mmCIF file as gemmi writes it, N, C-alpha and C atoms, coordinates in Angstrom:
data_model
loop_
_atom_site.group_PDB
_atom_site.id
_atom_site.type_symbol
_atom_site.label_atom_id
_atom_site.label_alt_id
_atom_site.label_comp_id
_atom_site.label_asym_id
_atom_site.label_entity_id
_atom_site.label_seq_id
_atom_site.pdbx_PDB_ins_code
_atom_site.Cartn_x
_atom_site.Cartn_y
_atom_site.Cartn_z
_atom_site.occupancy
_atom_site.B_iso_or_equiv
_atom_site.pdbx_formal_charge
_atom_site.auth_seq_id
_atom_site.auth_asym_id
_atom_site.pdbx_PDB_model_num
ATOM 1 N N . MET Axp A 1 ? -2.122 15.219 -16.057 1 0 ? 1 A 1
ATOM 2 C CA . MET Axp A 1 ? -1.563 14.431 -14.98 1 0 ? 1 A 1
ATOM 3 C C . MET Axp A 1 ? -1.5 15.302 -13.726 1 0 ? 1 A 1
ATOM 4 N N . ALA Axp A 2 ? -1.941 14.779 -12.614 1 0 ? 2 A 1
ATOM 5 C CA . ALA Axp A 2 ? -1.964 15.517 -11.359 1 0 ? 2 A 1
ATOM 6 C C . ALA Axp A 2 ? -0.583 15.531 -10.714 1 0 ? 2 A 1
ATOM 7 N N . THR Axp A 3 ? -0.225 16.679 -10.153 1 0 ? 3 A 1
ATOM 8 C CA . THR Axp A 3 ? 1.01 16.802 -9.381 1 0 ? 3 A 1
ATOM 9 C C . THR Axp A 3 ? 0.622 16.91 -7.925 1 0 ? 3 A 1
ATOM 10 N N . ARG Axp A 4 ? 1.346 16.204 -7.106 1 0 ? 4 A 1
ATOM 11 C CA . ARG Axp A 4 ? 0.979 16.17 -5.695 1 0 ? 4 A 1
ATOM 12 C C . ARG Axp A 4 ? 2.228 16.131 -4.838 1 0 ? 4 A 1
ATOM 13 N N . ARG Axp A 5 ? 2.227 16.883 -3.762 1 0 ? 5 A 1
ATOM 14 C CA . ARG Axp A 5 ? 3.34 16.902 -2.82 1 0 ? 5 A 1
ATOM 15 C C . ARG Axp A 5 ? 2.96 16.025 -1.619 1 0 ? 5 A 1
ATOM 16 N N . VAL Axp A 6 ? 3.866 15.11 -1.246 1 0 ? 6 A 1
ATOM 17 C CA . VAL Axp A 6 ? 3.622 14.229 -0.105 1 0 ? 6 A 1
ATOM 18 C C . VAL Axp A 6 ? 4.871 14.161 0.761 1 0 ? 6 A 1
ATOM 19 N N . GLU Axp A 7 ? 4.666 13.876 2.05 1 0 ? 7 A 1
ATOM 20 C CA . GLU Axp A 7 ? 5.806 13.741 2.961 1 0 ? 7 A 1
ATOM 21 C C . GLU Axp A 7 ? 6.587 12.465 2.653 1 0 ? 7 A 1
ATOM 22 N N . HIS Axp A 8 ? 5.879 11.338 2.599 1 0 ? 8 A 1
ATOM 23 C CA . HIS Axp A 8 ? 6.513 10.051 2.295 1 0 ? 8 A 1
ATOM 24 C C . HIS Axp A 8 ? 5.656 9.316 1.276 1 0 ? 8 A 1
ATOM 25 N N . LEU Axp A 9 ? 6.271 8.938 0.17 1 0 ? 9 A 1
ATOM 26 C CA . LEU Axp A 9 ? 5.601 8.195 -0.888 1 0 ? 9 A 1
ATOM 27 C C . LEU Axp A 9 ? 6.213 6.81 -0.964 1 0 ? 9 A 1
ATOM 28 N N . VAL Axp A 10 ? 5.364 5.797 -0.885 1 0 ? 10 A 1
ATOM 29 C CA . VAL Axp A 10 ? 5.811 4.418 -1.06 1 0 ? 10 A 1
ATOM 30 C C . VAL Axp A 10 ? 5.17 3.916 -2.347 1 0 ? 10 A 1
ATOM 31 N N . VAL Axp A 11 ? 6.003 3.547 -3.303 1 0 ? 11 A 1
ATOM 32 C CA . VAL Axp A 11 ? 5.528 3.071 -4.598 1 0 ? 11 A 1
ATOM 33 C C . VAL Axp A 11 ? 5.59 1.556 -4.6 1 0 ? 11 A 1
ATOM 34 N N . GLY Axp A 12 ? 4.431 0.945 -4.776 1 0 ? 12 A 1
ATOM 35 C CA . GLY Axp A 12 ? 4.341 -0.514 -4.757 1 0 ? 12 A 1
ATOM 36 C C . GLY Axp A 12 ? 3.682 -0.975 -3.472 1 0 ? 12 A 1
ATOM 37 N N . ALA Axp A 13 ? 2.51 -1.585 -3.596 1 0 ? 13 A 1
ATOM 38 C CA . ALA Axp A 13 ? 1.726 -1.972 -2.423 1 0 ? 13 A 1
ATOM 39 C C . ALA Axp A 13 ? 1.803 -3.47 -2.159 1 0 ? 13 A 1
ATOM 40 N N . GLY Axp A 14 ? 2.949 -4.054 -2.447 1 0 ? 14 A 1
ATOM 41 C CA . GLY Axp A 14 ? 3.165 -5.462 -2.116 1 0 ? 14 A 1
ATOM 42 C C . GLY Axp A 14 ? 3.616 -5.6 -0.673 1 0 ? 14 A 1
ATOM 43 N N . THR Axp A 15 ? 4.194 -6.718 -0.348 1 0 ? 15 A 1
ATOM 44 C CA . THR Axp A 15 ? 4.623 -6.993 1.022 1 0 ? 15 A 1
ATOM 45 C C . THR Axp A 15 ? 5.628 -5.96 1.517 1 0 ? 15 A 1
ATOM 46 N N . ALA Axp A 16 ? 6.648 -5.66 0.726 1 0 ? 16 A 1
ATOM 47 C CA . ALA Axp A 16 ? 7.676 -4.7 1.144 1 0 ? 16 A 1
ATOM 48 C C . ALA Axp A 16 ? 7.111 -3.289 1.259 1 0 ? 16 A 1
ATOM 49 N N . GLY Axp A 17 ? 6.291 -2.883 0.297 1 0 ? 17 A 1
ATOM 50 C CA . GLY Axp A 17 ? 5.698 -1.556 0.345 1 0 ? 17 A 1
ATOM 51 C C . GLY Axp A 17 ? 4.788 -1.377 1.546 1 0 ? 17 A 1
ATOM 52 N N . ALA Axp A 18 ? 3.988 -2.384 1.839 1 0 ? 18 A 1
ATOM 53 C CA . ALA Axp A 18 ? 3.095 -2.325 2.999 1 0 ? 18 A 1
ATOM 54 C C . ALA Axp A 18 ? 3.893 -2.247 4.292 1 0 ? 18 A 1
ATOM 55 N N . ALA Axp A 19 ? 4.966 -3.017 4.387 1 0 ? 19 A 1
ATOM 56 C CA . ALA Axp A 19 ? 5.806 -2.989 5.591 1 0 ? 19 A 1
ATOM 57 C C . ALA Axp A 19 ? 6.463 -1.623 5.759 1 0 ? 19 A 1
ATOM 58 N N . ALA Axp A 20 ? 6.947 -1.048 4.669 1 0 ? 20 A 1
ATOM 59 C CA . ALA Axp A 20 ? 7.561 0.28 4.738 1 0 ? 20 A 1
ATOM 60 C C . ALA Axp A 20 ? 6.541 1.328 5.17 1 0 ? 20 A 1
ATOM 61 N N . ALA Axp A 21 ? 5.36 1.295 4.585 1 0 ? 21 A 1
ATOM 62 C CA . ALA Axp A 21 ? 4.311 2.257 4.933 1 0 ? 21 A 1
ATOM 63 C C . ALA Axp A 21 ? 3.895 2.108 6.391 1 0 ? 21 A 1
ATOM 64 N N . ARG Axp A 22 ? 3.742 0.882 6.844 1 0 ? 22 A 1
ATOM 65 C CA . ARG Axp A 22 ? 3.35 0.626 8.234 1 0 ? 22 A 1
ATOM 66 C C . ARG Axp A 22 ? 4.418 1.149 9.193 1 0 ? 22 A 1
ATOM 67 N N . THR Axp A 23 ? 5.692 0.924 8.887 1 0 ? 23 A 1
ATOM 68 C CA . THR Axp A 23 ? 6.787 1.379 9.746 1 0 ? 23 A 1
ATOM 69 C C . THR Axp A 23 ? 6.855 2.901 9.791 1 0 ? 23 A 1
ATOM 70 N N . LEU Axp A 24 ? 6.761 3.545 8.644 1 0 ? 24 A 1
ATOM 71 C CA . LEU Axp A 24 ? 6.774 5.008 8.606 1 0 ? 24 A 1
ATOM 72 C C . LEU Axp A 24 ? 5.61 5.589 9.39 1 0 ? 24 A 1
ATOM 73 N N . ARG Axp A 25 ? 4.424 5.014 9.227 1 0 ? 25 A 1
ATOM 74 C CA . ARG Axp A 25 ? 3.237 5.516 9.926 1 0 ? 25 A 1
ATOM 75 C C . ARG Axp A 25 ? 3.376 5.321 11.429 1 0 ? 25 A 1
ATOM 76 N N . ALA Axp A 26 ? 3.959 4.202 11.852 1 0 ? 26 A 1
ATOM 77 C CA . ALA Axp A 26 ? 4.163 3.941 13.282 1 0 ? 26 A 1
ATOM 78 C C . ALA Axp A 26 ? 5.094 4.982 13.907 1 0 ? 26 A 1
ATOM 79 N N . GLU Axp A 27 ? 5.956 5.576 13.085 1 0 ? 27 A 1
ATOM 80 C CA . GLU Axp A 27 ? 6.862 6.63 13.555 1 0 ? 27 A 1
ATOM 81 C C . GLU Axp A 27 ? 6.223 8.014 13.465 1 0 ? 27 A 1
ATOM 82 N N . GLY Axp A 28 ? 4.965 8.071 13.057 1 0 ? 28 A 1
ATOM 83 C CA . GLY Axp A 28 ? 4.235 9.331 13.021 1 0 ? 28 A 1
ATOM 84 C C . GLY Axp A 28 ? 4.258 10.065 11.693 1 0 ? 28 A 1
ATOM 85 N N . ALA Axp A 29 ? 4.811 9.448 10.67 1 0 ? 29 A 1
ATOM 86 C CA . ALA Axp A 29 ? 4.905 10.098 9.364 1 0 ? 29 A 1
ATOM 87 C C . ALA Axp A 29 ? 3.585 10.01 8.603 1 0 ? 29 A 1
ATOM 88 N N . ASP Axp A 30 ? 3.351 11.007 7.756 1 0 ? 30 A 1
ATOM 89 C CA . ASP Axp A 30 ? 2.239 10.941 6.81 1 0 ? 30 A 1
ATOM 90 C C . ASP Axp A 30 ? 2.725 10.155 5.603 1 0 ? 30 A 1
ATOM 91 N N . VAL Axp A 31 ? 1.946 9.165 5.186 1 0 ? 31 A 1
ATOM 92 C CA . VAL Axp A 31 ? 2.391 8.239 4.147 1 0 ? 31 A 1
ATOM 93 C C . VAL Axp A 31 ? 1.32 8.101 3.072 1 0 ? 31 A 1
ATOM 94 N N . LEU Axp A 32 ? 1.765 8.101 1.827 1 0 ? 32 A 1
ATOM 95 C CA . LEU Axp A 32 ? 0.91 7.767 0.693 1 0 ? 32 A 1
ATOM 96 C C . LEU Axp A 32 ? 1.48 6.501 0.073 1 0 ? 32 A 1
ATOM 97 N N . LEU Axp A 33 ? 0.678 5.452 0.02 1 0 ? 33 A 1
ATOM 98 C CA . LEU Axp A 33 ? 1.064 4.163 -0.551 1 0 ? 33 A 1
ATOM 99 C C . LEU Axp A 33 ? 0.327 4 -1.873 1 0 ? 33 A 1
ATOM 100 N N . VAL Axp A 34 ? 1.068 3.8 -2.956 1 0 ? 34 A 1
ATOM 101 C CA . VAL Axp A 34 ? 0.484 3.708 -4.293 1 0 ? 34 A 1
ATOM 102 C C . VAL Axp A 34 ? 0.742 2.323 -4.868 1 0 ? 34 A 1
ATOM 103 N N . GLY Axp A 35 ? -0.323 1.692 -5.359 1 0 ? 35 A 1
ATOM 104 C CA . GLY Axp A 35 ? -0.18 0.382 -5.976 1 0 ? 35 A 1
ATOM 105 C C . GLY Axp A 35 ? -1.139 0.21 -7.134 1 0 ? 35 A 1
ATOM 106 N N . ARG Axp A 36 ? -0.797 -0.659 -8.04 1 0 ? 36 A 1
ATOM 107 C CA . ARG Axp A 36 ? -1.627 -0.893 -9.225 1 0 ? 36 A 1
ATOM 108 C C . ARG Axp A 36 ? -2.815 -1.81 -8.963 1 0 ? 36 A 1
ATOM 109 N N . GLU Axp A 37 ? -2.743 -2.608 -7.928 1 0 ? 37 A 1
ATOM 110 C CA . GLU Axp A 37 ? -3.78 -3.612 -7.718 1 0 ? 37 A 1
ATOM 111 C C . GLU Axp A 37 ? -5.099 -2.993 -7.28 1 0 ? 37 A 1
ATOM 112 N N . LEU Axp A 38 ? -6.153 -3.759 -7.45 1 0 ? 38 A 1
ATOM 113 C CA . LEU Axp A 38 ? -7.5 -3.334 -7.09 1 0 ? 38 A 1
ATOM 114 C C . LEU Axp A 38 ? -7.675 -3.239 -5.575 1 0 ? 38 A 1
ATOM 115 N N . ASP Axp A 39 ? -7.1 -4.188 -4.844 1 0 ? 39 A 1
ATOM 116 C CA . ASP Axp A 39 ? -7.297 -4.29 -3.399 1 0 ? 39 A 1
ATOM 117 C C . ASP Axp A 39 ? -6.136 -3.693 -2.618 1 0 ? 39 A 1
ATOM 118 N N . PRO Axp A 40 ? -6.372 -3.416 -1.324 1 0 ? 40 A 1
ATOM 119 C CA . PRO Axp A 40 ? -5.269 -3.013 -0.451 1 0 ? 40 A 1
ATOM 120 C C . PRO Axp A 40 ? -4.228 -4.137 -0.38 1 0 ? 40 A 1
ATOM 121 N N . PRO Axp A 41 ? -3.042 -3.846 0.155 1 0 ? 41 A 1
ATOM 122 C CA . PRO Axp A 41 ? -2.025 -4.895 0.285 1 0 ? 41 A 1
ATOM 123 C C . PRO Axp A 41 ? -2.573 -6.103 1.048 1 0 ? 41 A 1
ATOM 124 N N . TYR Axp A 42 ? -2.231 -7.287 0.562 1 0 ? 42 A 1
ATOM 125 C CA . TYR Axp A 42 ? -2.748 -8.508 1.179 1 0 ? 42 A 1
ATOM 126 C C . TYR Axp A 42 ? -1.658 -9.567 1.263 1 0 ? 42 A 1
ATOM 127 N N . HIS Axp A 43 ? -1.87 -10.516 2.155 1 0 ? 43 A 1
ATOM 128 C CA . HIS Axp A 43 ? -0.952 -11.639 2.332 1 0 ? 43 A 1
ATOM 129 C C . HIS Axp A 43 ? -1.156 -12.606 1.175 1 0 ? 43 A 1
ATOM 130 N N . ARG Axp A 44 ? -0.102 -12.891 0.429 1 0 ? 44 A 1
ATOM 131 C CA . ARG Axp A 44 ? -0.224 -13.745 -0.752 1 0 ? 44 A 1
ATOM 132 C C . ARG Axp A 44 ? -0.535 -15.209 -0.434 1 0 ? 44 A 1
ATOM 133 N N . PRO Axp A 45 ? 0.14 -15.875 0.499 1 0 ? 45 A 1
ATOM 134 C CA . PRO Axp A 45 ? -0.171 -17.302 0.73 1 0 ? 45 A 1
ATOM 135 C C . PRO Axp A 45 ? -1.639 -17.595 1.042 1 0 ? 45 A 1
ATOM 136 N N . PRO Axp A 46 ? -2.323 -16.808 1.898 1 0 ? 46 A 1
ATOM 137 C CA . PRO Axp A 46 ? -3.743 -17.112 2.119 1 0 ? 46 A 1
ATOM 138 C C . PRO Axp A 46 ? -4.586 -17.014 0.854 1 0 ? 46 A 1
ATOM 139 N N . ILE Axp A 47 ? -4.168 -16.178 -0.094 1 0 ? 47 A 1
ATOM 140 C CA . ILE Axp A 47 ? -4.92 -16.08 -1.345 1 0 ? 47 A 1
ATOM 141 C C . ILE Axp A 47 ? -4.895 -17.415 -2.067 1 0 ? 47 A 1
ATOM 142 N N . THR Axp A 48 ? -3.737 -18.036 -2.111 1 0 ? 48 A 1
ATOM 143 C CA . THR Axp A 48 ? -3.616 -19.285 -2.86 1 0 ? 48 A 1
ATOM 144 C C . THR Axp A 48 ? -4.075 -20.496 -2.066 1 0 ? 48 A 1
ATOM 145 N N . LYS Axp A 49 ? -4.212 -20.349 -0.758 1 0 ? 49 A 1
ATOM 146 C CA . LYS Axp A 49 ? -4.609 -21.497 0.065 1 0 ? 49 A 1
ATOM 147 C C . LYS Axp A 49 ? -5.977 -21.267 0.698 1 0 ? 49 A 1
ATOM 148 N N . GLY Axp A 50 ? -6.001 -20.513 1.773 1 0 ? 50 A 1
ATOM 149 C CA . GLY Axp A 50 ? -7.218 -20.352 2.554 1 0 ? 50 A 1
ATOM 150 C C . GLY Axp A 50 ? -8.39 -19.752 1.816 1 0 ? 50 A 1
ATOM 151 N N . LEU Axp A 51 ? -8.139 -18.731 1.019 1 0 ? 51 A 1
ATOM 152 C CA . LEU Axp A 51 ? -9.234 -18.078 0.305 1 0 ? 51 A 1
ATOM 153 C C . LEU Axp A 51 ? -9.859 -19.023 -0.712 1 0 ? 51 A 1
ATOM 154 N N . LEU Axp A 52 ? -9.028 -19.716 -1.451 1 0 ? 52 A 1
ATOM 155 C CA . LEU Axp A 52 ? -9.554 -20.643 -2.452 1 0 ? 52 A 1
ATOM 156 C C . LEU Axp A 52 ? -10.238 -21.851 -1.821 1 0 ? 52 A 1
ATOM 157 N N . GLN Axp A 53 ? -9.823 -22.208 -0.605 1 0 ? 53 A 1
ATOM 158 C CA . GLN Axp A 53 ? -10.445 -23.332 0.098 1 0 ? 53 A 1
ATOM 159 C C . GLN Axp A 53 ? -11.673 -22.902 0.881 1 0 ? 53 A 1
ATOM 160 N N . GLY Axp A 54 ? -11.925 -21.598 0.949 1 0 ? 54 A 1
ATOM 161 C CA . GLY Axp A 54 ? -13.099 -21.103 1.648 1 0 ? 54 A 1
ATOM 162 C C . GLY Axp A 54 ? -12.923 -20.927 3.144 1 0 ? 54 A 1
ATOM 163 N N . VAL Axp A 55 ? -11.697 -21.034 3.663 1 0 ? 55 A 1
ATOM 164 C CA . VAL Axp A 55 ? -11.476 -20.876 5.1 1 0 ? 55 A 1
ATOM 165 C C . VAL Axp A 55 ? -11.018 -19.463 5.463 1 0 ? 55 A 1
ATOM 166 N N . GLU Axp A 56 ? -10.705 -18.634 4.469 1 0 ? 56 A 1
ATOM 167 C CA . GLU Axp A 56 ? -10.328 -17.236 4.678 1 0 ? 56 A 1
ATOM 168 C C . GLU Axp A 56 ? -11.3 -16.361 3.896 1 0 ? 56 A 1
ATOM 169 N N . THR Axp A 57 ? -11.546 -15.15 4.414 1 0 ? 57 A 1
ATOM 170 C CA . THR Axp A 57 ? -12.316 -14.173 3.65 1 0 ? 57 A 1
ATOM 171 C C . THR Axp A 57 ? -11.342 -13.253 2.923 1 0 ? 57 A 1
ATOM 172 N N . ARG Axp A 58 ? -11.812 -12.581 1.924 1 0 ? 58 A 1
ATOM 173 C CA . ARG Axp A 58 ? -10.97 -11.644 1.185 1 0 ? 58 A 1
ATOM 174 C C . ARG Axp A 58 ? -10.38 -10.594 2.12 1 0 ? 58 A 1
ATOM 175 N N . GLU Axp A 59 ? -11.215 -10.038 2.985 1 0 ? 59 A 1
ATOM 176 C CA . GLU Axp A 59 ? -10.777 -8.987 3.897 1 0 ? 59 A 1
ATOM 177 C C . GLU Axp A 59 ? -9.777 -9.496 4.933 1 0 ? 59 A 1
ATOM 178 N N . SER Axp A 60 ? -9.868 -10.765 5.306 1 0 ? 60 A 1
ATOM 179 C CA . SER Axp A 60 ? -8.948 -11.295 6.319 1 0 ? 60 A 1
ATOM 180 C C . SER Axp A 60 ? -7.524 -11.418 5.792 1 0 ? 60 A 1
ATOM 181 N N . THR Axp A 61 ? -7.342 -11.336 4.481 1 0 ? 61 A 1
ATOM 182 C CA . THR Axp A 61 ? -6.001 -11.428 3.912 1 0 ? 61 A 1
ATOM 183 C C . THR Axp A 61 ? -5.305 -10.072 3.828 1 0 ? 61 A 1
ATOM 184 N N . PHE Axp A 62 ? -6.035 -8.966 4.079 1 0 ? 62 A 1
ATOM 185 C CA . PHE Axp A 62 ? -5.437 -7.635 4.005 1 0 ? 62 A 1
ATOM 186 C C . PHE Axp A 62 ? -4.466 -7.435 5.162 1 0 ? 62 A 1
ATOM 187 N N . PHE Axp A 63 ? -3.401 -6.666 4.929 1 0 ? 63 A 1
ATOM 188 C CA . PHE Axp A 63 ? -2.427 -6.365 5.974 1 0 ? 63 A 1
ATOM 189 C C . PHE Axp A 63 ? -3.048 -5.495 7.059 1 0 ? 63 A 1
ATOM 190 N N . ASP Axp A 64 ? -2.686 -5.753 8.303 1 0 ? 64 A 1
ATOM 191 C CA . ASP Axp A 64 ? -3.083 -4.908 9.429 1 0 ? 64 A 1
ATOM 192 C C . ASP Axp A 64 ? -2.099 -3.745 9.549 1 0 ? 64 A 1
ATOM 193 N N . GLY Axp A 65 ? -2.505 -2.713 10.267 1 0 ? 65 A 1
ATOM 194 C CA . GLY Axp A 65 ? -1.608 -1.603 10.554 1 0 ? 65 A 1
ATOM 195 C C . GLY Axp A 65 ? -1.538 -0.548 9.472 1 0 ? 65 A 1
ATOM 196 N N . LEU Axp A 66 ? -2.424 -0.615 8.5 1 0 ? 66 A 1
ATOM 197 C CA . LEU Axp A 66 ? -2.41 0.378 7.424 1 0 ? 66 A 1
ATOM 198 C C . LEU Axp A 66 ? -3.628 1.295 7.475 1 0 ? 66 A 1
ATOM 199 N N . GLU Axp A 67 ? -4.343 1.275 8.585 1 0 ? 67 A 1
ATOM 200 C CA . GLU Axp A 67 ? -5.581 2.053 8.688 1 0 ? 67 A 1
ATOM 201 C C . GLU Axp A 67 ? -5.337 3.556 8.518 1 0 ? 67 A 1
ATOM 202 N N . ASP Axp A 68 ? -4.199 4.063 8.999 1 0 ? 68 A 1
ATOM 203 C CA . ASP Axp A 68 ? -3.902 5.492 8.917 1 0 ? 68 A 1
ATOM 204 C C . ASP Axp A 68 ? -2.993 5.846 7.748 1 0 ? 68 A 1
ATOM 205 N N . VAL Axp A 69 ? -2.805 4.913 6.836 1 0 ? 69 A 1
ATOM 206 C CA . VAL Axp A 69 ? -1.985 5.153 5.648 1 0 ? 69 A 1
ATOM 207 C C . VAL Axp A 69 ? -2.914 5.463 4.48 1 0 ? 69 A 1
ATOM 208 N N . GLU Axp A 70 ? -2.65 6.561 3.792 1 0 ? 70 A 1
ATOM 209 C CA . GLU Axp A 70 ? -3.443 6.866 2.602 1 0 ? 70 A 1
ATOM 210 C C . GLU Axp A 70 ? -3.04 5.898 1.498 1 0 ? 70 A 1
ATOM 211 N N . LEU Axp A 71 ? -4.021 5.296 0.863 1 0 ? 71 A 1
ATOM 212 C CA . LEU Axp A 71 ? -3.764 4.274 -0.149 1 0 ? 71 A 1
ATOM 213 C C . LEU Axp A 71 ? -4.431 4.644 -1.465 1 0 ? 71 A 1
ATOM 214 N N . LEU Axp A 72 ? -3.665 4.612 -2.527 1 0 ? 72 A 1
ATOM 215 C CA . LEU Axp A 72 ? -4.213 4.771 -3.876 1 0 ? 72 A 1
ATOM 216 C C . LEU Axp A 72 ? -4.057 3.439 -4.586 1 0 ? 72 A 1
ATOM 217 N N . THR Axp A 73 ? -5.182 2.82 -4.941 1 0 ? 73 A 1
ATOM 218 C CA . THR Axp A 73 ? -5.139 1.576 -5.697 1 0 ? 73 A 1
ATOM 219 C C . THR Axp A 73 ? -5.419 1.882 -7.166 1 0 ? 73 A 1
ATOM 220 N N . ARG Axp A 74 ? -5.117 0.926 -8.02 1 0 ? 74 A 1
ATOM 221 C CA . ARG Axp A 74 ? -5.282 1.11 -9.47 1 0 ? 74 A 1
ATOM 222 C C . ARG Axp A 74 ? -4.569 2.365 -9.955 1 0 ? 74 A 1
ATOM 223 N N . ALA Axp A 75 ? -3.408 2.647 -9.39 1 0 ? 75 A 1
ATOM 224 C CA . ALA Axp A 75 ? -2.678 3.872 -9.711 1 0 ? 75 A 1
ATOM 225 C C . ALA Axp A 75 ? -1.213 3.557 -9.987 1 0 ? 75 A 1
ATOM 226 N N . SER Axp A 76 ? -0.603 4.405 -10.78 1 0 ? 76 A 1
ATOM 227 C CA . SER Axp A 76 ? 0.823 4.294 -11.087 1 0 ? 76 A 1
ATOM 228 C C . SER Axp A 76 ? 1.483 5.642 -10.876 1 0 ? 76 A 1
ATOM 229 N N . VAL Axp A 77 ? 2.727 5.625 -10.46 1 0 ? 77 A 1
ATOM 230 C CA . VAL Axp A 77 ? 3.529 6.84 -10.363 1 0 ? 77 A 1
ATOM 231 C C . VAL Axp A 77 ? 4.287 6.964 -11.674 1 0 ? 77 A 1
ATOM 232 N N . MET Axp A 78 ? 4.085 8.06 -12.364 1 0 ? 78 A 1
ATOM 233 C CA . MET Axp A 78 ? 4.696 8.24 -13.685 1 0 ? 78 A 1
ATOM 234 C C . MET Axp A 78 ? 6.039 8.95 -13.616 1 0 ? 78 A 1
ATOM 235 N N . SER Axp A 79 ? 6.205 9.847 -12.638 1 0 ? 79 A 1
ATOM 236 C CA . SER Axp A 79 ? 7.478 10.545 -12.486 1 0 ? 79 A 1
ATOM 237 C C . SER Axp A 79 ? 7.589 11.093 -11.072 1 0 ? 79 A 1
ATOM 238 N N . LEU Axp A 80 ? 8.828 11.347 -10.658 1 0 ? 80 A 1
ATOM 239 C CA . LEU Axp A 80 ? 9.112 11.923 -9.347 1 0 ? 80 A 1
ATOM 240 C C . LEU Axp A 80 ? 10.101 13.064 -9.525 1 0 ? 80 A 1
ATOM 241 N N . ASP Axp A 81 ? 9.916 14.123 -8.767 1 0 ? 81 A 1
ATOM 242 C CA . ASP Axp A 81 ? 10.898 15.195 -8.692 1 0 ? 81 A 1
ATOM 243 C C . ASP Axp A 81 ? 11.332 15.244 -7.238 1 0 ? 81 A 1
ATOM 244 N N . THR Axp A 82 ? 12.464 14.626 -6.938 1 0 ? 82 A 1
ATOM 245 C CA . THR Axp A 82 ? 12.892 14.496 -5.542 1 0 ? 82 A 1
ATOM 246 C C . THR Axp A 82 ? 13.309 15.828 -4.935 1 0 ? 82 A 1
ATOM 247 N N . GLU Axp A 83 ? 13.762 16.769 -5.758 1 0 ? 83 A 1
ATOM 248 C CA . GLU Axp A 83 ? 14.143 18.075 -5.214 1 0 ? 83 A 1
ATOM 249 C C . GLU Axp A 83 ? 12.914 18.905 -4.871 1 0 ? 83 A 1
ATOM 250 N N . ALA Axp A 84 ? 11.923 18.898 -5.735 1 0 ? 84 A 1
ATOM 251 C CA . ALA Axp A 84 ? 10.686 19.64 -5.467 1 0 ? 84 A 1
ATOM 252 C C . ALA Axp A 84 ? 9.743 18.846 -4.573 1 0 ? 84 A 1
ATOM 253 N N . ARG Axp A 85 ? 10.039 17.558 -4.398 1 0 ? 85 A 1
ATOM 254 C CA . ARG Axp A 85 ? 9.237 16.649 -3.576 1 0 ? 85 A 1
ATOM 255 C C . ARG Axp A 85 ? 7.819 16.51 -4.107 1 0 ? 85 A 1
ATOM 256 N N . VAL Axp A 86 ? 7.703 16.38 -5.431 1 0 ? 86 A 1
ATOM 257 C CA . VAL Axp A 86 ? 6.398 16.139 -6.057 1 0 ? 86 A 1
ATOM 258 C C . VAL Axp A 86 ? 6.503 14.961 -7.002 1 0 ? 86 A 1
């Protein structure tokens, strides 16, 4: 298992995780966003409506403002050491 030190770690790439990562990055922080899903964070309603109806593309459902956020998909955080920050 790899050990890694990061300034800010956001676990979970859903709506709340994406918003937290975007806010931290806007303040100039280095951010690592980790999520289990295959794709970057995306807006859920367009998936069930627009994408299935053919009026949205897959990429158009992704959240904006995460271009400078490091993202790990298909990944899980197994443990944290908050004192060592790893």
